[in-house]
DRENPAKE-479744 format. One record per atom (N, C-alpha, C): x, y, z. Coordinates in steps of 0.1 Angstrom, whole numbers, padded with zeros to 4 digits, always signed. Layout:
BEGIN
XYZ
...
//
This chain:
BEGIN
+0162-0085+0055
+0157-0077+0042
+0146-0070+0043
+0148-0058+0034
+0129-0049+0033
+0126-0056+0027
+0110-0056+0032
+0099-0061+0021
+0092-0054+0013
+0086-0056+0006
+0085-0045-0009
+0070-0051-0008
+0060-0037-0012
+0045-0043-0018
+0048-0031-0036
+0042-0038-0044
+0036-0033-0060
+0023-0031-0051
+0020-0018-0057
+0004-0017-0053
-0006-0011-0069
-0007-0014-0067
-0019-0005-0083
-0017-0010-0096
-0016-0024-0093
-0013-0037-0105
-0032-0040-0114
-0031-0040-0129
-0041-0042-0131
-0039-0049-0146
-0024-0056-0146
-0018-0064-0156
-0020-0075-0154
-0023-0090-0158
-0019-0102-0152
-0002-0105-0154
+0003-0098-0164
+0015-0100-0171
+0028-0097-0158
+0019-0085-0153
+0028-0076-0140
+0028-0081-0127
+0015-0088-0125
+0014-0095-0113
+0025-0102-0113
+0025-0112-0123
+0033-0125-0121
+0047-0120-0125
+0047-0111-0129
+0064-0102-0129
+0069-0104-0115
+0059-0096-0109
+0064-0092-0093
+0062-0102-0084
+0056-0113-0089
+0060-0125-0081
+0068-0130-0082
+0076-0135-0094
+0089-0139-0098
+0098-0132-0092
+0099-0120-0092
+0107-0109-0091
+0107-0108-0072
+0097-0116-0068
+0101-0119-0050
+0093-0104-0046
+0082-0096-0052
+0076-0088-0043
+0067-0096-0031
+0073-0093-0023
+0065-0098-0006
+0046-0096-0006
+0045-0087-0011
+0029-0081-0012
+0026-0078-0027
+0015-0083-0032
+0009-0070-0046
-0006-0064-0044
-0006-0049-0045
-0019-0043-0043
-0027-0047-0055
-0038-0045-0052
-0046-0041-0061
-0057-0029-0053
-0061-0020-0065
-0073-0007-0058
-0084-0007-0062
-0094-0014-0053
-0108-0009-0053
-0114+0002-0054
-0106+0014-0054
-0114+0024-0053
-0116+0035-0067
-0128+0036-0070
-0133+0042-0086
-0125+0050-0086
-0119+0059-0080
-0113+0074-0086
-0100+0069-0093
-0094+0059-0086
-0079+0061-0091
-0079+0052-0106
-0070+0059-0114
-0067+0053-0127
-0058+0040-0128
-0060+0031-0111
-0052+0018-0108
-0066+0011-0104
-0075+0017-0106
-0089+0008-0102
-0091-0005-0111
-0098-0014-0101
-0103-0028-0111
-0111-0032-0104
-0120-0041-0107
-0131-0047-0098
-0128-0059-0092
-0138-0064-0084
-0131-0074-0075
-0135-0088-0084
-0146-0086-0095
-0143-0097-0109
-0133-0095-0119
-0126-0081-0121
-0109-0083-0129
-0102-0089-0119
-0101-0086-0108
-0090-0095-0096
-0093-0108-0094
-0101-0114-0094
-0101-0124-0096
-0095-0131-0107
-0091-0124-0112
-0083-0132-0128
-0070-0130-0126
-0068-0118-0115
-0054-0111-0115
-0043-0123-0104
-0056-0122-0095
-0047-0133-0085
-0044-0145-0089
-0046-0148-0100
-0044-0166-0107
-0026-0161-0104
-0021-0152-0109
-0008-0149-0111
-0004-0150-0103
-0005-0141-0087
+0003-0142-0071
+0014-0145-0069
+0012-0162-0071
+0027-0172-0064
+0025-0170-0051
+0036-0167-0048
+0040-0166-0036
+0041-0150-0025
+0038-0143-0040
+0033-0128-0035
+0022-0130-0028
+0019-0122-0015
+0005-0121-0009
-0003-0107-0014
-0018-0111-0019
-0026-0100-0027
-0030-0091-0014
-0031-0077-0018
-0034-0070-0006
-0046-0063-0016
-0058-0057-0005
-0071-0049-0012
-0067-0035-0006
-0069-0025-0015
-0070-0008-0008
-0080-0004-0010
-0088-0002-0004
-0099+0005+0000
-0097+0018+0008
-0113+0026+0005
-0114+0037+0012
-0126+0039+0015
-0126+0042+0026
-0139+0041+0035
-0149+0038+0027
-0148+0016+0028
-0155+0010+0018
-0171+0006+0026
-0179+0003+0023
-0192+0000+0030
-0187-0017+0028
-0194-0025+0039
-0195-0037+0036
-0198-0043+0026
-0206-0041+0020
-0209-0046+0006
-0196-0046-0001
-0191-0038-0003
-0177-0039-0013
-0168-0048-0004
-0163-0047+0004
-0158-0051+0014
-0161-0070+0014
-0172-0072+0013
-0175-0082+0015
-0170-0091-0004
-0173-0083-0013
-0173-0086-0025
-0152-0089-0026
-0150-0079-0019
-0136-0082-0025
-0131-0093-0016
-0134-0096-0005
-0126-0105+0004
-0135-0118-0005
-0145-0120-0008
-0150-0132-0017
-0142-0133-0027
-0132-0129-0030
-0118-0131-0045
-0110-0139-0034
-0111-0141-0022
-0100-0148-0011
-0089-0140-0009
-0088-0127-0009
-0081-0117-0005
-0079-0117+0010
-0073-0117+0015
-0068-0116+0030
-0066-0106+0039
-0059-0098+0029
-0052-0084+0036
-0061-0071+0031
-0067-0066+0037
-0070-0048+0036
-0064-0040+0040
-0061-0029+0030
-0052-0017+0037
-0065-0007+0033
-0068-0003+0047
-0081+0011+0042
-0070+0023+0044
-0075+0032+0038
-0065+0039+0033
-0075+0053+0028
-0087+0056+0033
-0096+0067+0043
-0093+0068+0050
-0108+0076+0054
-0105+0087+0071
-0110+0072+0082
-0109+0062+0077
-0116+0052+0090
-0113+0057+0103
-0126+0051+0111
-0120+0060+0125
-0115+0043+0134
-0108+0046+0144
-0103+0034+0154
-0112+0024+0155
-0120+0027+0158
-0138+0016+0156
-0140+0013+0147
-0136+0020+0134
-0141+0012+0118
-0132-0003+0117
-0119+0006+0121
-0110-0003+0120
-0112-0017+0123
-0115-0019+0137
-0111-0024+0143
-0130-0034+0141
-0141-0027+0137
-0153-0038+0129
-0149-0044+0120
-0138-0042+0110
-0136-0046+0100
-0128-0060+0101
-0118-0056+0112
-0109-0067+0117
-0121-0079+0118
-0127-0075+0128
-0135-0083+0136
-0146-0090+0127
-0153-0086+0119
-0164-0089+0112
-0160-0097+0100
-0145-0098+0096
-0138-0103+0080
-0127-0113+0085
-0119-0112+0094
-0107-0123+0100
-0098-0121+0093
-0097-0108+0085
-0090-0104+0081
-0079-0095+0084
-0065-0099+0080
-0053-0088+0087
-0050-0076+0079
-0054-0062+0087
-0057-0049+0085
-0049-0041+0084
-0045-0038+0077
-0036-0021+0076
-0042-0010+0072
-0041+0002+0078
-0046+0012+0080
-0031+0025+0076
-0037+0031+0066
-0028+0041+0064
-0029+0053+0068
-0018+0063+0069
-0017+0079+0073
-0015+0085+0063
-0018+0097+0058
-0011+0106+0051
-0004+0118+0061
+0006+0116+0058
+0014+0121+0066
+0021+0137+0062
+0023+0146+0069
+0030+0159+0064
+0040+0163+0074
+0032+0167+0091
+0041+0171+0099
+0038+0160+0114
+0049+0160+0123
+0047+0149+0131
+0036+0148+0136
+0028+0159+0139
+0016+0153+0142
+0009+0144+0138
+0007+0146+0122
-0001+0138+0117
-0002+0124+0121
+0013+0118+0124
+0013+0101+0132
+0009+0104+0147
+0008+0113+0152
+0009+0115+0164
-0004+0104+0174
-0010+0103+0164
-0025+0097+0164
-0024+0079+0163
-0012+0075+0155
-0014+0063+0157
-0019+0050+0160
-0012+0053+0171
-0014+0042+0181
-0027+0040+0186
-0039+0048+0182
-0052+0045+0184
-0057+0037+0180
-0049+0031+0172
-0057+0018+0162
-0049+0005+0166
-0052+0004+0178
-0047-0005+0181
-0056-0020+0175
-0063-0019+0167
-0072-0036+0160
-0062-0040+0148
-0055-0023+0143
-0046-0024+0129
-0036-0036+0128
-0031-0044+0121
-0019-0053+0122
-0006-0045+0115
-0009-0036+0106
-0004-0026+0103
-0002-0011+0099
+0007-0006+0102
+0007+0013+0096
+0012+0014+0087
+0006+0021+0075
+0012+0023+0061
+0017+0041+0062
+0026+0046+0063
+0029+0054+0064
+0032+0066+0053
+0023+0074+0044
+0026+0078+0036
+0021+0094+0030
+0022+0102+0018
+0022+0112+0020
+0009+0119+0019
+0007+0130+0026
-0007+0136+0026
-0010+0137+0015
-0024+0137+0009
-0028+0138-0005
-0028+0156-0003
-0027+0159-0020
-0026+0175-0023
-0041+0177-0018
-0048+0194-0014
-0060+0195-0007
-0069+0194-0018
-0065+0194-0031
-0076+0195-0047
-0075+0178-0045
-0071+0167-0040
-0072+0153-0048
-0084+0150-0045
-0085+0136-0054
-0098+0134-0054
-0096+0120-0049
-0082+0111-0042
-0088+0101-0038
-0072+0104-0028
-0068+0091-0019
-0057+0095-0006
-0046+0089-0010
-0045+0081-0021
-0032+0078-0022
-0029+0074-0038
-0014+0073-0043
-0009+0070-0055
-0008+0084-0061
-0001+0096-0050
-0002+0105-0061
+0017+0107-0062
+0020+0101-0059
+0039+0099-0066
+0045+0109-0054
+0040+0115-0044
+0047+0129-0038
+0051+0123-0026
+0067+0128-0020
+0070+0120-0010
+0072+0131-0001
+0074+0128+0014
+0067+0135+0024
+0084+0138+0030
+0087+0145+0042
+0101+0147+0049
+0099+0138+0058
+0112+0126+0055
+0112+0116+0059
+0116+0119+0077
+0126+0127+0077
+0131+0131+0094
+0120+0131+0104
+0104+0133+0096
+0093+0132+0106
+0094+0122+0115
+0101+0113+0104
+0100+0098+0115
+0110+0094+0125
+0121+0106+0126
+0133+0104+0131
+0131+0097+0146
+0125+0105+0155
+0118+0104+0167
+0105+0094+0171
+0102+0089+0161
+0085+0082+0162
+0089+0067+0168
+0083+0068+0178
+0080+0050+0184
+0073+0044+0175
+0073+0038+0168
+0061+0029+0157
+0053+0019+0164
+0037+0020+0169
+0033+0016+0178
+0032+0003+0174
+0034-0003+0160
+0028-0013+0149
+0037-0016+0139
+0042-0028+0136
+0049-0032+0123
+0043-0019+0111
+0051-0016+0107
+0051-0003+0093
+0054-0002+0082
+0053+0005+0072
+0052+0005+0058
+0054+0018+0054
+0066+0020+0044
+0067+0030+0045
+0062+0033+0028
+0057+0048+0028
+0049+0046+0007
+0051+0063+0013
+0049+0067-0005
+0051+0080-0012
+0062+0083-0016
+0062+0087-0028
+0069+0091-0038
+0085+0084-0038
+0081+0070-0034
+0094+0062-0036
+0095+0058-0051
+0109+0058-0057
+0110+0053-0070
+0124+0043-0066
+0129+0038-0080
+0140+0031-0079
+0153+0037-0073
+0156+0050-0082
+0161+0059-0075
+0165+0061-0065
+0155+0065-0054
+0152+0070-0039
+0149+0062-0029
+0146+0048-0031
+0142+0038-0021
+0151+0036-0015
+0166+0028-0017
+0175+0025-0011
+0179+0043+0000
+0178+0051-0001
+0180+0062+0007
+0171+0063+0018
+0159+0063+0012
+0147+0064+0023
+0147+0051+0032
+0148+0036+0028
+0149+0026+0038
+0161+0029+0049
+0172+0038+0041
+0181+0040+0052
+0178+0053+0063
+0175+0061+0056
+0169+0074+0065
+0158+0072+0074
+0152+0062+0072
+0139+0056+0083
+0142+0047+0091
+0148+0036+0086
+0148+0024+0087
+0134+0015+0089
+0125+0017+0075
+0118+0014+0072
+0116+0000+0070
+0112-0009+0077
+0111-0024+0075
+0101-0026+0060
+0095-0023+0057
+0089-0023+0045
+0085-0013+0037
+0087-0014+0022
+0081+0000+0018
+0070-0008+0005
+0064+0005+0002
+0048+0004-0010
+0053+0014-0018
+0049+0010-0032
+0056+0013-0044
+0042+0015-0054
+0038+0027-0061
+0027+0023-0072
+0031+0034-0079
+0032+0048-0081
+0034+0057-0094
+0049+0058-0094
+0057+0055-0090
+0068+0058-0087
+0079+0044-0097
+0070+0034-0100
+0068+0020-0112
+0061+0026-0123
+0057+0034-0129
+0049+0038-0139
+0056+0047-0149
+0059+0043-0163
+0060+0056-0169
+0047+0067-0173
+0035+0053-0175
+0024+0061-0176
+0017+0063-0169
+0005+0070-0161
-0002+0075-0150
-0008+0060-0156
-0006+0050-0142
-0016+0041-0138
-0008+0027-0152
-0002+0027-0153
+0002+0016-0160
+0019+0012-0158
+0022+0002-0151
+0036-0004-0145
+0043-0006-0159
+0057-0003-0152
+0069-0006-0165
+0075-0016-0158
+0080-0027-0164
+0085-0043-0161
+0098-0037-0154
+0105-0025-0161
+0118-0028-0154
+0121-0017-0147
+0113-0008-0143
+0117-0001-0134
+0107-0010-0121
+0098-0018-0122
+0094-0028-0116
+0111-0035-0105
+0112-0039-0118
+0126-0049-0118
+0134-0041-0109
+0140-0031-0113
+0145-0021-0106
+0143-0015-0095
+0131-0013-0086
+0128-0006-0074
+0127-0022-0064
+0124-0027-0068
+0124-0042-0063
+0140-0047-0061
+0153-0045-0069
+0161-0050-0066
+0168-0037-0059
+0165-0025-0063
+0174-0016-0049
+0164-0017-0033
+0157-0018-0034
+0152-0020-0018
+0155-0036-0011
+0156-0044-0020
+0160-0057-0012
+0175-0058-0011
+0184-0052-0018
+0194-0047-0014
+0205-0038-0006
+0198-0029-0002
+0199-0024+0012
+0200-0033+0025
//
């Protein structure tokens, strides 16, 4: 069964809903430019509702001070969504002892050619490359050409992201063989605000593949 991450949660009720409906991971964004930004202090309250879902912190080029504040909440999975080098990924993993994911923005096959260099990453998250004028690296609701992944031999466990919705997620899984999927804007009716029915529909569509 495909594993599912619902990212960009800010509402305790939505966190509890995701957990109750079977989300494998719930994501909290610690990037100030994002409309889904939460502080480590706010995350402490949100974490009370995660149930069996595993909480994930989304960070982008974070310094050690922010990483320490985030891990102090008890979150033990860090999704690095910035321009982190393989060396920085290894350093963060060694220093924190956390599970570390590295995100890649993809537009062409060449964009994932270097994924194997991130030997220290526990998982790779394959997302759409952000628009050129973007002020953040993820959460834009854009898909990429999934056929790019046809001949890709994933060097690590991986997660498909970018433009996924309740309507297209089953097709995306079938087209790519993705073992896991990640959604944020695809389950929002208003920017930054998750919709309960869309969350339920996404989880149902992904889990039934």
